[in-house]
Short mmCIF file of the C-alpha atoms (twelve columns), coordinates in Angstrom:
data_MODEL
# 
_entry.id   MODEL 
# 
loop_
_atom_site.group_PDB 
_atom_site.id 
_atom_site.type_symbol 
_atom_site.label_atom_id 
_atom_site.label_alt_id 
_atom_site.label_comp_id 
_atom_site.label_asym_id 
_atom_site.label_seq_id 
_atom_site.Cartn_x 
_atom_site.Cartn_y 
_atom_site.Cartn_z 
_atom_site.pdbx_PDB_model_num 
ATOM 1  C CA . UNK A 1  0.000   0.000  0.000  1 
ATOM 2  C CA . UNK A 2  1.971   2.918  -1.284 1 
ATOM 3  C CA . UNK A 3  0.823   6.491  -1.058 1 
ATOM 4  C CA . UNK A 4  1.600   8.845  -3.850 1 
ATOM 5  C CA . UNK A 5  4.066   11.592 -2.801 1 
ATOM 6  C CA . UNK A 6  1.682   14.224 -4.169 1 
ATOM 7  C CA . UNK A 7  -1.036  13.077 -1.735 1 
ATOM 8  C CA . UNK A 8  1.422   13.285 1.163  1 
ATOM 9  C CA . UNK A 9  2.404   16.788 0.047  1 
ATOM 10 C CA . UNK A 10 -1.250  17.835 -0.166 1 
ATOM 11 C CA . UNK A 11 -1.947  16.456 3.323  1 
ATOM 12 C CA . UNK A 12 1.074   18.290 4.772  1 
ATOM 13 C CA . UNK A 13 0.020   21.489 2.991  1 
ATOM 14 C CA . UNK A 14 -3.524  21.154 4.374  1 
ATOM 15 C CA . UNK A 15 -2.174  20.715 7.906  1 
ATOM 16 C CA . UNK A 16 0.072   23.751 7.493  1 
ATOM 17 C CA . UNK A 17 -2.796  25.809 6.078  1 
ATOM 18 C CA . UNK A 18 -5.100  24.705 8.915  1 
ATOM 19 C CA . UNK A 19 -2.473  25.598 11.516 1 
ATOM 20 C CA . UNK A 20 -1.976  29.023 9.928  1 
ATOM 21 C CA . UNK A 21 -5.705  29.759 9.787  1 
ATOM 22 C CA . UNK A 22 -6.316  28.543 13.335 1 
ATOM 23 C CA . UNK A 23 -3.342  30.551 14.598 1 
ATOM 24 C CA . UNK A 24 -4.730  33.673 12.941 1 
ATOM 25 C CA . UNK A 25 -8.182  33.042 14.367 1 
ATOM 26 C CA . UNK A 26 -6.793  32.519 17.865 1 
ATOM 27 C CA . UNK A 27 -4.731  35.715 17.575 1 
ATOM 28 C CA . UNK A 28 -7.809  37.621 16.387 1 
ATOM 29 C CA . UNK A 29 -9.920  36.269 19.248 1 
ATOM 30 C CA . UNK A 30 -7.215  37.181 21.768 1 
ATOM 31 C CA . UNK A 31 -7.059  40.728 20.381 1 
ATOM 32 C CA . UNK A 32 -10.830 41.137 20.614 1 
ATOM 33 C CA . UNK A 33 -10.836 39.660 24.110 1 
ATOM 34 C CA . UNK A 34 -8.220  42.185 25.275 1 
ATOM 35 C CA . UNK A 35 -10.230 44.996 23.696 1 
ATOM 36 C CA . UNK A 36 -13.388 43.880 25.459 1 
ATOM 37 C CA . UNK A 37 -11.538 43.559 28.764 1 
ATOM 38 C CA . UNK A 38 -10.246 47.128 28.560 1 
ATOM 39 C CA . UNK A 39 -13.688 48.393 27.586 1 
ATOM 40 C CA . UNK A 40 -15.368 46.561 30.473 1 
ATOM 41 C CA . UNK A 41 -12.702 47.869 32.864 1 
ATOM 42 C CA . UNK A 42 -13.455 51.443 31.813 1 
ATOM 43 C CA . UNK A 43 -17.187 50.811 32.175 1 
ATOM 44 C CA . UNK A 44 -16.606 49.337 35.650 1 
ATOM 45 C CA . UNK A 45 -14.675 52.482 36.614 1 
ATOM 46 C CA . UNK A 46 -17.555 54.650 35.406 1 
ATOM 47 C CA . UNK A 47 -20.064 52.604 37.423 1 
ATOM 48 C CA . UNK A 48 -17.856 52.861 40.508 1 
ATOM 49 C CA . UNK A 49 -17.660 56.641 40.123 1 
ATOM 50 C CA . UNK A 50 -21.430 56.850 39.674 1 
ATOM 51 C CA . UNK A 51 -22.019 54.674 42.733 1 
ATOM 52 C CA . UNK A 52 -19.822 56.906 44.882 1 
ATOM 53 C CA . UNK A 53 -21.567 60.024 43.559 1 
ATOM 54 C CA . UNK A 54 -24.988 58.523 44.278 1 
ATOM 55 C CA . UNK A 55 -23.875 57.495 47.770 1 
ATOM 56 C CA . UNK A 56 -22.588 61.011 48.466 1 
ATOM 57 C CA . UNK A 57 -25.867 62.496 47.237 1 
ATOM 58 C CA . UNK A 58 -27.890 60.146 49.435 1 
ATOM 59 C CA . UNK A 59 -25.861 61.130 52.498 1 
ATOM 60 C CA . UNK A 60 -26.254 64.803 51.626 1 
ATOM 61 C CA . UNK A 61 -29.997 64.426 51.073 1 
ATOM 62 C CA . UNK A 62 -30.442 62.567 54.362 1 
ATOM 63 C CA . UNK A 63 -28.749 65.454 56.153 1 
ATOM 64 C CA . UNK A 64 -30.925 67.970 54.320 1 
ATOM 65 C CA . UNK A 65 -34.071 65.999 55.162 1 
ATOM 66 C CA . UNK A 66 -33.091 66.000 58.830 1 
ATOM 67 C CA . UNK A 67 -32.600 69.780 58.675 1 
ATOM 68 C CA . UNK A 68 -36.001 70.221 57.023 1 
ATOM 69 C CA . UNK A 69 -37.677 68.073 59.685 1 
ATOM 70 C CA . UNK A 70 -36.087 70.147 62.433 1 
ATOM 71 C CA . UNK A 71 -37.184 73.361 60.714 1 
ATOM 72 C CA . UNK A 72 -40.752 72.111 60.339 1 
ATOM 73 C CA . UNK A 73 -40.831 71.048 63.980 1 
ATOM 74 C CA . UNK A 74 -39.652 74.507 65.004 1 
ATOM 75 C CA . UNK A 75 -42.300 76.179 62.842 1 
ATOM 76 C CA . UNK A 76 -45.092 74.025 64.236 1 
ATOM 77 C CA . UNK A 77 -43.958 74.586 67.785 1 
ATOM 78 C CA . UNK A 78 -44.743 72.386 70.789 1 
ATOM 79 C CA . UNK A 79 -48.128 70.705 71.077 1 
ATOM 80 C CA . UNK A 80 -50.707 72.419 73.276 1 
ATOM 81 C CA . UNK A 81 -51.099 70.887 76.742 1 
ATOM 82 C CA . UNK A 82 -54.437 69.231 76.017 1 
ATOM 83 C CA . UNK A 83 -53.129 67.485 72.893 1 
ATOM 84 C CA . UNK A 84 -50.075 66.050 74.656 1 
ATOM 85 C CA . UNK A 85 -52.165 63.744 76.820 1 
# 
């Protein structure tokens, strides 16, 4: 059972071509993966900044609400003696 040298050459060429194509595809996928990682990192930074800003606003609003409650209580004044009972 002899194999023609041309068939062996074609098989070797197909393996080399397949390796080249798969290497290019893997390189392309790695490049896109790195690009997506950097993009997601920047988006994560933006979300972190927004979370800190929202947290700061909530703290500030809670303080303002407490001030408003105190001001309203001062405007209303103490309850009359008959209503306290």
